[in-house]
C-alpha positions in Angstrom: -35.8 130.0 103.1 -32.5 131.5 102.0 -29.4 129.7 103.2 -27.2 131.7 105.6 -23.9 132.8 104.0 -22.2 131.9 107.3 -22.9 128.1 107.0 -20.3 127.3 104.5 -17.7 129.2 106.5 -18.7 127.4 109.7 -18.5 124.1 107.9 -15.0 124.7 106.6 -13.9 125.8 110.1 -15.3 122.6 111.6 -13.5 120.5 109.0 -10.3 122.4 109.8 -10.6 121.8 113.6 -11.5 118.1 113.0 -8.4 117.6 110.9 -6.3 119.4 113.4 -7.3 117.1 116.2 -6.9 113.9 114.2 -3.5 114.9 112.8 -0.5 113.1 114.2 1.3 114.9 117.0 4.5 115.9 115.1 6.1 117.5 118.2 5.8 114.3 120.2 7.2 112.3 117.3 10.2 114.6 117.2 10.6 114.3 121.0 10.7 110.5 120.6 13.8 110.6 118.4 16.9 109.4 120.3 19.3 111.9 121.6 22.3 112.6 119.3 25.5 114.6 119.2 27.3 115.7 116.0 30.9 116.7 116.0 34.1 116.9 114.0 36.9 114.6 115.2 40.7 114.9 114.4 43.1 112.0 114.9 46.8 113.1 114.4 49.9 111.0 114.4 53.5 112.2 114.2 56.1 109.7 113.0 59.5 111.1 114.0 62.5 111.2 111.7 64.2 107.7 111.8 67.7 107.5 110.3 68.1 103.7 110.2 69.8 102.5 107.1 67.5 100.2 105.1 64.8 100.7 107.7 61.3 99.6 106.8 58.4 101.0 108.8 54.8 99.8 108.7 52.0 101.9 110.3 48.4 101.1 111.0 45.7 103.6 112.2 42.3 102.5 113.3 39.4 104.1 111.5 35.9 104.9 113.0 33.0 102.6 112.2 29.5 103.4 111.0 26.6 101.5 112.4 23.0 102.0 113.6 24.2 104.3 116.4 27.1 106.1 114.7 27.1 107.8 111.3 30.4 108.9 109.7 30.9 111.3 106.9 33.5 113.5 105.3 36.4 111.3 106.3 39.7 112.6 105.0 43.2 111.2 105.5 46.0 113.7 104.9 49.6 112.6 104.7 52.6 112.9 102.4 52.7 109.1 102.6 50.2 107.2 100.4 48.0 104.7 102.2 45.8 101.8 101.6 42.8 100.6 103.7 42.0 97.2 105.1 40.5 95.4 108.0 41.6 92.8 110.5 40.5 89.2 109.7 38.7 88.4 112.9 36.7 91.5 113.9 36.8 93.3 110.6 37.9 96.6 112.2 38.9 99.0 109.4 42.3 100.6 109.4 44.6 102.8 107.2 48.0 101.3 106.4 51.1 103.3 105.6 54.6 102.2 104.3 56.8 105.3 103.9 59.7 105.4 101.4 63.2 105.6 103.0 63.4 109.3 102.3 60.0 109.9 104.0 61.1 107.8 107.0 64.4 109.7 107.3 62.6 113.1 107.5 59.5 112.0 109.5 55.9 112.6 108.6 52.4 113.4 109.9 49.1 111.7 109.4 45.8 113.5 110.1 42.5 111.7 110.0 39.5 114.1 110.1 35.8 113.1 110.0 32.3 114.2 110.9 30.3 111.9 113.2 26.8 111.8 114.6 26.5 109.6 117.7 23.0 108.4 118.7 22.0 107.1 122.1 21.9 103.4 122.2 19.3 102.5 124.7 17.3 99.2 125.2 14.1 99.3 127.3 14.9 96.4 129.5 11.5 96.8 131.4 9.8 95.6 128.2 12.2 92.8 127.6 10.8 89.4 128.5 12.6 87.7 131.3 12.1 84.4 129.7 15.1 82.1 129.3 17.6 83.2 126.7 16.8 80.2 124.5 13.3 81.4 124.0 12.2 83.9 121.3 13.1 83.9 117.6 16.1 85.9 116.6 18.7 85.6 114.0 22.1 84.7 115.6 25.1 86.8 114.6 27.7 84.6 112.8 30.6 85.7 115.1 28.7 85.1 118.4 30.8 82.1 119.4 34.0 84.3 119.5 32.3 86.3 122.2 32.0 83.2 124.4 35.7 82.5 124.2 38.6 83.7 126.4 41.1 86.5 125.4 44.8 86.4 126.4 44.1 88.6 129.5 40.5 87.5 130.0 40.5 83.8 131.1 37.2 82.1 131.7 38.3 79.7 134.4 39.7 79.9 137.9 38.7 82.9 140.0 36.8 84.5 137.2 34.5 81.5 136.8 34.1 81.1 140.6 33.1 84.8 141.0 30.6 84.4 138.1 29.1 81.3 139.6 28.9 82.9 143.1 27.1 86.0 142.0 24.6 84.4 139.5 23.7 81.6 141.9 19.9 81.0 141.7 19.4 83.2 138.6 17.3 81.5 135.9 17.5 84.1 133.0 20.3 85.7 131.0 19.1 89.1 132.1 19.2 88.3 135.8 22.7 86.9 135.5 24.0 89.9 133.5 22.5 92.4 136.0 24.1 90.6 138.9 27.5 90.5 137.3 27.2 94.2 136.3 26.2 95.1 139.9 29.1 93.2 141.3 31.6 94.9 139.1 30.2 98.4 139.7 30.0 97.8 143.5 33.4 96.1 143.9 35.7 97.9 141.4 37.1 101.4 142.0 38.1 103.7 139.2 41.7 104.4 140.1 44.7 104.9 137.8 47.3 105.3 140.4 50.5 103.1 140.5 51.1 100.4 138.0 49.0 97.4 136.6 45.9 99.3 135.4 44.8 99.8 131.8 45.9 96.4 130.5 42.5 94.8 130.8 43.9 92.0 132.8 40.7 90.5 134.3 42.5 88.5 137.1 44.6 91.6 138.1 41.3 93.6 138.2 39.6 91.0 140.2 42.5 90.9 142.7 43.2 94.7 142.8 39.6 95.7 142.6 40.6 98.9 140.8 41.6 100.2 137.4 40.2 102.1 134.4 37.4 101.3 132.0 39.6 98.6 130.4 39.9 96.7 133.7 36.2 97.2 134.6 35.0 95.7 131.4 37.6 92.9 131.2 36.3 91.6 134.5 32.7 92.1 133.4 33.2 90.4 130.1 35.1 87.5 131.7 32.3 86.9 134.2 29.6 87.2 131.5 31.3 84.7 129.2 32.0 82.3 132.1 28.3 82.4 132.6 27.5 81.5 129.0 26.6 85.1 128.0 28.2 86.4 124.8 29.9 89.7 125.6 32.1 92.0 123.5 34.6 94.7 124.1 34.4 98.1 122.2 36.7 101.0 122.3 36.8 104.6 121.1 37.1 108.0 122.7 35.0 109.9 125.3 33.5 113.3 124.5 33.4 115.7 127.5 29.7 116.3 128.4 30.2 119.9 129.4 32.5 121.0 126.6 31.8 121.8 123.0 35.4 121.5 121.8 38.9 120.6 122.9 41.5 118.0 123.2 40.9 114.4 124.3 43.6 112.9 126.4 42.9 109.2 125.9 40.5 106.4 125.0 37.3 105.1 126.6 36.0 101.5 126.3 32.7 99.8 127.1 30.9 96.6 126.5 27.7 94.8 125.1 26.2 91.5 126.0 23.9 89.4 123.8 20.4 88.5 124.8 18.6 86.0 122.5 15.4 87.5 121.1 16.5 91.0 121.7 20.1 91.4 120.5 23.1 93.3 121.8 22.6 95.1 125.1 24.9 98.1 125.9 26.5 98.5 129.3 29.2 100.8 130.7 30.3 99.8 134.2 33.0 102.4 134.6 30.7 105.3 133.7 28.2 103.9 136.2 30.9 103.9 138.9 31.7 107.5 138.1 27.9 108.5 138.0 26.1 106.6 140.7 22.8 108.3 139.8 23.1 106.6 136.3 23.8 103.1 137.5 20.5 101.8 136.2 20.8 103.8 133.0 24.2 102.4 132.0 22.8 98.8 132.3 21.2 99.0 128.9 22.4 102.2 127.5 25.4 104.0 125.9 25.0 107.8 125.9 26.0 110.1 123.0 29.3 111.2 124.6 31.6 108.8 122.8 32.9 107.9 119.4 33.4 104.2 118.5 36.4 102.8 116.7 37.0 99.0 117.2 35.9 95.7 118.6 37.8 93.0 120.4 41.1 92.0 121.9 44.1 90.1 120.7 43.9 91.8 117.3 46.2 90.8 114.4 46.1 93.5 111.7 47.5 91.8 108.6 50.0 89.2 107.5 52.6 92.0 107.5 52.4 92.4 111.3 55.3 90.5 112.9 54.6 91.4 116.6 52.2 89.9 118.9 48.5 90.5 118.4 47.4 93.9 119.9 45.8 93.9 123.3 43.3 96.4 121.8 43.4 98.7 118.9 42.7 102.4 119.4 46.1 104.0 119.1 48.3 103.8 116.1 50.7 100.8 115.8 53.9 100.7 113.9 56.7 98.2 113.4 60.3 99.1 112.3 62.1 96.2 110.7 59.6 93.8 112.2 60.0 95.2 115.8 57.3 97.3 117.6 58.1 101.0 117.1 57.3 103.1 120.2 58.2 106.6 119.0 54.8 107.7 117.7 53.2 110.9 119.0 49.4 111.4 119.0 46.9 114.1 119.5 43.1 113.9 119.4 40.5 116.6 119.4 36.8 117.3 118.7 34.4 120.2 118.1 30.6 120.0 118.3 28.6 120.9 115.3 25.4 123.0 115.2 22.6 121.5 113.2 23.4 123.7 110.1 27.0 122.4 110.3 25.8 118.8 110.2 23.7 119.5 107.2 26.6 121.1 105.4 28.9 118.2 106.2 26.4 115.7 104.8 26.0 117.6 101.5 
């Protein structure tokens, strides 16, 4: 019997359909990629004319950091004053350093830092994290972990901070339980309020007493209670990106925190954003969204041997010294603009 000419065609069609159904679902893979936000960022500093005979001015500017959740490209520093780059000895935060000549100081000068960033959501699925004790589970321990169990100048680990931590973690047997109860206490007790004076210094005792402040105050109290409970916790600072805008000026900084869970790693938290967005209270215990750009870690920062003043409370704004004394005449301006996907590709080329 002659073979039907349709059989080879039907066989090929069957193979195509079979391959289609076995092929990986590329659309679901794309959907599983973490949310991201790409943008240009401009950090501007104006140093006013200073006519002080024999004056010596030193200027430090923080630079953005690249890590698993933030990619930096096309970074340019424009200024008539030459610069060098370095990092602080304790946290290794990068910075640009300027020392203008006397004539440059007398006329004043500007510095503009411009870069492209892509920020990825940092989210840990805590539902899948074992609630075993923190000592269980194999994980390499970061070499600087001990620093994040120690006090800062404005974040003591004794007195009222230790008492609060003990009270609100009573009965807890795991690190995760303790961390969640501390977070819940801070979000429920503190109030985001920048009226009057005292706020913004990150004074954990002041925050505990006043029960209000900005992100610095929220996270100083949270970090102090975490460290008092034996949980490593670190302070991070950068700038917020408005969620409903694609470009514009940024009036000031934003800070947040992470705590360390053995066997899992650093867990992101943002107590002040949780207070502002009650519907996201669970989300911000274990997540940082894409609406931020990260610059530096830590408190009590000493920039280099040349710095004569006290260590910096935190390092997000430029810092300058004139003849060994803190110089307060700097003017700043910060702005951003979101990038479309084709703009990101062009910036990375």
